[in-house]
C-alpha positions as CSV (number, residue, x, y, z in Angstrom):
1,M,17.8,12.2,-18.0
2,I,14.5,13.8,-17.2
3,S,14.8,17.6,-16.5
4,T,14.1,19.1,-13.3
5,K,11.9,21.2,-12.1
6,Y,11.6,22.1,-8.4
7,H,8.4,23.4,-7.2
8,N,9.0,24.5,-3.6
9,E,11.8,27.2,-3.6
10,R,13.1,26.3,-0.4
11,F,13.5,22.8,-1.5
12,A,15.5,24.0,-4.7
13,N,17.6,26.0,-2.3
14,A,18.6,23.4,-0.2
15,I,19.7,20.9,-3.4
16,N,21.4,24.0,-4.9
17,L,23.1,25.0,-1.7
18,V,21.6,28.6,-1.8
19,P,21.8,30.3,1.7
20,Q,18.2,30.6,3.2
21,N,17.0,31.6,6.7
22,I,13.9,29.0,7.0
23,P,14.8,25.5,5.9
24,P,12.0,23.3,3.9
25,I,10.5,20.8,5.9
26,W,9.4,17.6,5.2
27,F,9.2,14.3,7.4
28,M,9.4,10.4,6.3
29,R,6.3,9.0,7.0
30,Q,4.4,12.0,7.1
31,A,1.1,10.4,5.6
32,G,0.3,7.4,7.6
33,R,-1.1,5.8,10.4
34,Y,-0.9,8.8,13.1
35,H,-2.9,11.3,11.1
36,S,-6.6,11.0,11.2
37,H,-7.1,12.0,7.4
38,Y,-5.6,8.9,6.6
39,R,-7.5,6.9,9.4
40,K,-10.6,8.0,7.9
41,L,-9.8,6.9,4.7
42,K,-8.7,3.3,6.3
43,E,-12.0,2.9,7.3
44,S,-13.2,2.5,3.8
45,Y,-10.0,1.3,1.9
46,S,-7.3,-1.3,2.3
47,F,-3.7,-0.1,2.4
48,M,-3.2,-1.9,-1.0
49,E,-6.1,0.0,-2.1
50,L,-4.7,3.5,-1.0
51,C,-1.3,2.7,-2.6
52,K,-2.3,1.1,-6.0
53,N,-5.5,3.3,-6.8
54,P,-3.6,6.7,-8.1
55,D,-6.7,8.9,-6.8
56,L,-6.6,7.3,-3.5
57,A,-2.6,7.7,-3.1
58,A,-3.1,11.3,-4.2
59,E,-5.5,12.0,-1.4
60,V,-3.2,10.2,1.2
61,A,-0.2,12.3,0.2
62,L,-2.1,15.4,0.1
63,G,-3.6,15.0,3.5
64,P,-0.5,16.1,5.4
65,V,0.4,19.0,3.1
66,K,-2.9,20.5,3.5
67,E,-2.9,19.5,7.4
68,F,0.6,20.6,8.4
69,G,2.0,22.8,5.4
70,F,5.0,20.6,4.6
71,D,7.3,21.9,1.8
72,V,7.7,18.8,0.1
73,S,5.0,15.8,-0.6
74,I,6.1,12.0,-1.2
75,L,4.8,9.6,-3.2
76,F,2.4,7.5,-0.9
77,S,3.3,3.6,-1.8
78,D,5.3,1.0,0.0
79,L,8.8,-0.1,-0.9
80,L,7.9,-3.8,-1.2
81,F,5.8,-3.4,-4.6
82,P,9.0,-4.1,-6.5
83,L,9.3,-7.7,-5.0
84,E,5.5,-8.2,-5.6
85,A,6.2,-7.2,-9.2
86,L,8.8,-9.9,-9.5
87,G,6.0,-12.2,-8.8
88,M,6.9,-12.9,-4.9
89,G,3.2,-11.9,-3.7
90,L,2.3,-9.7,-1.2
91,T,-0.1,-9.5,1.5
92,Y,-0.8,-7.2,4.4
93,D,-2.1,-8.8,7.9
94,P,-1.2,-6.7,9.4
95,G,2.4,-6.3,8.5
96,P,3.9,-7.6,4.9
97,K,4.2,-11.2,4.4
98,L,5.6,-12.7,0.8
99,S,4.6,-15.8,-0.6
100,F,7.7,-17.4,-1.0
101,S,11.5,-16.5,0.3
102,L,14.6,-16.2,-1.8
103,R,17.4,-18.8,-0.6
104,S,18.8,-20.1,-3.7
105,I,19.7,-20.0,-7.1
106,T,16.3,-22.0,-8.0
107,D,14.6,-19.6,-6.3
108,L,15.7,-16.9,-8.0
109,N,14.5,-18.7,-11.4
110,K,10.8,-18.3,-9.8
111,L,11.1,-14.6,-10.7
112,K,9.5,-12.8,-13.6
113,P,11.9,-11.0,-15.9
114,V,12.5,-7.7,-15.4
115,D,10.7,-6.8,-18.7
116,D,7.2,-8.4,-17.5
117,A,7.8,-7.4,-13.8
118,I,7.8,-3.2,-14.5
119,E,4.3,-3.7,-15.5
120,G,3.5,-4.2,-12.0
121,L,5.0,-0.7,-11.0
122,Y,3.1,1.4,-13.7
123,F,0.1,2.3,-10.8
124,Q,3.3,4.4,-9.4
125,K,4.0,6.6,-12.3
126,E,0.1,7.3,-12.2
127,A,0.1,8.0,-8.5
128,V,2.7,10.4,-9.3
129,K,1.1,12.1,-11.7
130,Q,-2.6,12.2,-9.8
131,T,-0.4,13.6,-6.7
132,R,1.7,16.3,-8.7
133,E,-2.3,17.2,-10.0
134,V,-3.6,17.8,-6.7
135,L,-0.9,19.5,-5.1
136,P,-0.2,23.3,-4.2
137,K,1.8,24.3,-7.1
138,D,4.7,25.1,-4.7
139,V,5.1,21.9,-2.9
140,S,7.9,19.7,-4.4
141,L,7.1,16.2,-4.9
142,I,9.8,13.4,-4.4
143,G,9.2,9.5,-5.0
144,F,10.6,6.5,-3.3
145,V,11.7,3.2,-4.0
146,G,13.5,0.4,-1.3
147,G,16.9,-0.1,-0.9
148,P,18.7,-2.9,-2.9
149,F,19.9,-4.5,0.4
150,T,16.6,-4.1,2.3
151,L,14.7,-5.5,-0.3
152,M,17.2,-8.1,-0.3
153,T,16.6,-9.1,3.6
154,Y,12.8,-8.7,3.3
155,A,12.8,-11.2,0.1
156,S,15.1,-13.9,1.5
157,I,14.0,-13.7,5.2
158,G,10.7,-11.9,5.5
159,K,12.1,-8.7,7.3
160,H,14.6,-6.1,7.6
161,D,15.7,-6.7,11.2
162,G,16.3,-10.3,11.7
163,N,19.5,-12.8,11.7
164,L,21.4,-11.6,8.2
165,S,23.9,-14.2,8.3
166,F,22.6,-15.9,5.2
167,I,22.7,-12.7,3.2
168,K,26.0,-11.5,4.6
169,T,27.5,-15.0,3.8
170,N,26.3,-15.5,0.5
171,Q,27.7,-12.8,-1.6
172,N,27.4,-14.5,-5.2
173,F,23.7,-15.3,-4.3
174,V,23.1,-11.5,-3.4
175,D,24.9,-10.4,-6.7
176,E,22.7,-12.8,-8.7
177,F,19.7,-11.0,-6.9
178,Y,21.1,-7.9,-7.5
179,K,21.4,-8.3,-11.4
180,I,17.6,-8.8,-11.4
181,L,16.9,-6.5,-8.7
182,L,18.9,-3.0,-9.9
183,P,17.6,-3.3,-13.7
184,L,13.9,-3.1,-12.2
185,L,14.5,-0.5,-9.6
186,K,16.1,1.8,-12.6
187,Q,13.1,1.2,-14.5
188,N,11.0,1.5,-11.3
189,I,13.0,5.1,-10.8
190,E,12.2,6.1,-14.6
191,L,8.5,5.7,-14.2
192,Q,8.3,7.8,-10.9
193,L,10.3,10.9,-12.6
194,Q,8.3,10.2,-16.0
195,G,5.3,10.9,-13.5
196,G,6.4,13.9,-12.2
197,A,8.9,13.1,-9.2
198,E,11.7,15.6,-8.8
199,V,13.7,13.4,-6.5
200,V,13.1,9.9,-5.9
201,M,14.3,8.6,-2.8
202,V,16.4,5.2,-1.9
203,F,15.1,4.0,2.0
204,D,17.3,1.3,3.4
205,T,16.0,0.2,6.7
206,A,18.4,-2.5,7.2
207,A,21.7,-1.1,5.7
208,G,22.8,0.0,9.1
209,M,23.6,-3.2,10.4
210,L,26.3,-3.9,7.7
211,D,30.0,-3.5,8.0
212,P,31.9,-1.0,6.0
213,N,33.0,-3.5,3.3
214,N,29.6,-5.1,3.1
215,F,28.1,-2.0,3.3
216,R,30.2,-0.7,0.0
217,R,29.5,-4.2,-1.8
218,Y,25.7,-4.1,-1.1
219,V,24.4,-0.4,-1.1
220,T,27.3,1.8,-2.1
221,D,28.3,0.5,-5.1
222,P,24.6,-0.6,-6.5
223,I,23.5,3.3,-5.2
224,T,26.6,4.6,-7.4
225,E,25.0,2.7,-10.5
226,L,21.8,4.3,-9.8
227,T,23.0,8.0,-9.6
228,K,25.0,7.2,-12.9
229,T,21.9,6.7,-14.7
230,F,20.1,9.6,-12.9
231,P,22.4,12.1,-11.7
232,N,21.2,14.6,-9.2
233,Q,18.1,12.9,-8.9
234,I,18.5,10.4,-6.3
235,G,18.6,10.7,-2.8
236,Y,19.3,8.2,0.0
237,Y,18.6,7.4,3.7
238,A,20.3,4.3,5.8
239,K,18.5,3.9,8.9
240,N,20.7,3.7,12.0
241,S,23.9,4.2,9.6
242,T,27.3,4.8,11.2
243,E,29.8,7.5,10.6
244,N,31.8,5.4,8.3
245,Q,28.9,4.5,6.3
246,M,27.9,8.2,5.8
247,T,31.2,9.0,4.5
248,Q,30.7,6.2,1.9
249,I,27.6,7.8,1.1
250,H,29.0,11.5,1.0
251,S,31.4,10.2,-1.6
252,I,28.9,9.1,-4.2
253,P,28.9,11.2,-7.1
254,H,25.7,13.0,-8.4
255,L,24.0,12.0,-5.4
256,V,21.3,14.4,-4.9
257,G,21.5,14.4,-0.7
258,F,21.0,12.2,1.9
259,G,19.2,11.7,5.0
260,V,20.6,11.6,8.6
261,D,19.0,10.0,11.9
262,H,18.7,11.8,15.2
263,R,21.7,10.3,16.7
264,F,24.2,12.8,15.3
265,S,24.4,16.3,15.8
266,M,23.3,18.2,12.7
267,Q,25.7,21.0,12.9
268,T,28.4,18.5,13.0
269,V,27.1,16.5,10.0
270,L,26.9,19.9,7.9
271,K,30.3,20.5,8.8
272,E,31.6,17.2,7.6
273,F,29.3,16.4,4.8
274,G,27.5,19.1,3.5
275,G,28.4,20.8,0.2
276,K,27.0,18.2,-2.3
277,G,23.3,18.3,-1.8
278,F,20.8,18.5,0.9
279,L,21.0,16.9,4.2
280,Q,17.7,15.9,5.8
281,G,16.9,15.6,9.3
282,N,17.3,14.9,12.3
283,F,14.7,15.7,15.2
284,D,14.1,12.6,17.5
285,Q,10.8,11.1,16.1
286,E,10.3,9.8,19.8
287,L,10.4,13.1,21.5
288,L,7.0,13.9,19.6
289,F,5.2,12.0,22.1
290,A,6.6,14.3,25.2
291,D,4.3,16.4,27.0
292,T,3.8,20.2,25.3
293,S,5.9,21.7,27.9
294,T,8.7,19.2,27.3
295,L,8.4,19.0,23.6
296,K,8.9,22.7,23.6
297,Q,12.1,22.4,25.7
298,K,13.3,19.9,23.8
299,I,12.4,21.7,20.1
300,N,14.5,24.8,21.5
301,E,17.7,22.5,22.5
302,Y,17.6,20.9,19.0
303,L,16.9,24.2,17.1
304,A,19.5,26.6,19.1
305,P,22.7,25.7,18.0
306,M,20.9,25.7,14.2
307,K,19.8,29.1,14.5
308,D,23.4,30.0,15.7
309,L,24.9,29.1,12.5
310,D,25.1,31.3,9.8
311,P,22.8,30.8,7.0
312,E,25.8,29.8,5.1
313,D,26.8,27.5,7.4
314,R,23.5,25.4,7.2
315,V,22.9,25.3,3.2
316,G,21.5,22.4,2.3
317,W,19.5,21.4,5.4
318,V,16.1,20.2,4.8
319,A,14.2,20.2,8.4
320,G,12.9,16.3,9.5
321,L,13.1,13.7,12.0
322,G,15.7,11.4,12.4
323,H,13.9,8.6,10.4
324,G,9.6,8.9,10.2
325,V,6.3,10.0,12.2
326,L,5.6,6.9,14.5
327,Q,2.0,5.6,15.1
328,F,0.2,7.1,17.6
329,T,2.4,10.3,17.5
330,P,0.2,13.3,18.7
331,E,-0.7,15.5,15.2
332,T,-0.5,18.7,17.7
333,S,3.0,17.8,18.4
334,V,3.6,17.7,14.6
335,H,2.1,21.0,14.2
336,L,4.3,22.5,17.5
337,L,8.0,21.2,15.6
338,I,6.8,22.3,12.2
339,E,5.5,26.0,13.4
340,T,8.1,25.9,16.0
341,T,11.0,25.7,13.1
342,R,9.6,28.3,11.1
343,K,9.1,30.7,13.7
344,V,12.6,30.5,15.2
345,F,14.3,30.6,11.8
346,G,11.6,33.5,10.5
347,T,12.9,35.7,13.0
């Protein structure tokens, strides 16, 4: 295991369950299309260039840290690159498209061996290194990979929110793909940790559509395998997760923390699932489109119950959104949420 140094004190406190007044803040998709800094770079470079050129990836990741003062920065990349590395091709027009789909064992035989595929992900290690070099010393840096189940959905049906009947009813096929994918993800995570990532988040945008038994088979068990390999260095987020799924996630040994969407009360989540690492979330990202007066009201409504908690009762909390920053979100709204959060808990 690679030893971990947490650059941001608030983030370290959240992971180690140290009571503190002001929570660390980071948002999923904090670097991206809503941000003028990113849009300016996009005028000169393609999305693929911004991800695969380490200097550019570092510049994209640095932008929102400089603009908004986030406590944590995130590797700027894409969760589908492991599929590209396996030989499935990947283009953006504007959304992601693969050159073929996995629908049979024959298709699995088209994939590159893991030891060859990992070479296609070395750029992420360099991107993490470059990002660490340009970030302020007191800002933490996390990496990320796509969840195995989400990568399976993209590989088989080309998106994460379509008809999943093929995947759900062909478990042996998925198991065979996982025998290829999980070793690749382990090496991918290792690269990011070697580059200087303090934590690697596993993002699962499709897992919320699974029943409890399939969630255990397709999500809980493989994530447990990852945390055994990288204890206290893997975080997890499942979009639209259920309470049963959160219970399963919480049971994973050596998980450093997980994210919660806005459908749950954070104070309730802290009470039921706290005590094992950070819990990140969960202001509703769509409320950031409200007018200033309404947004101030919504922010205060969200923060008031958290403020009423003693610091000991909200240990582990990382302030964030229910999912990530949406395209066209006003930058002024992002500023307001961050600044209000720090002001409320700093008094």
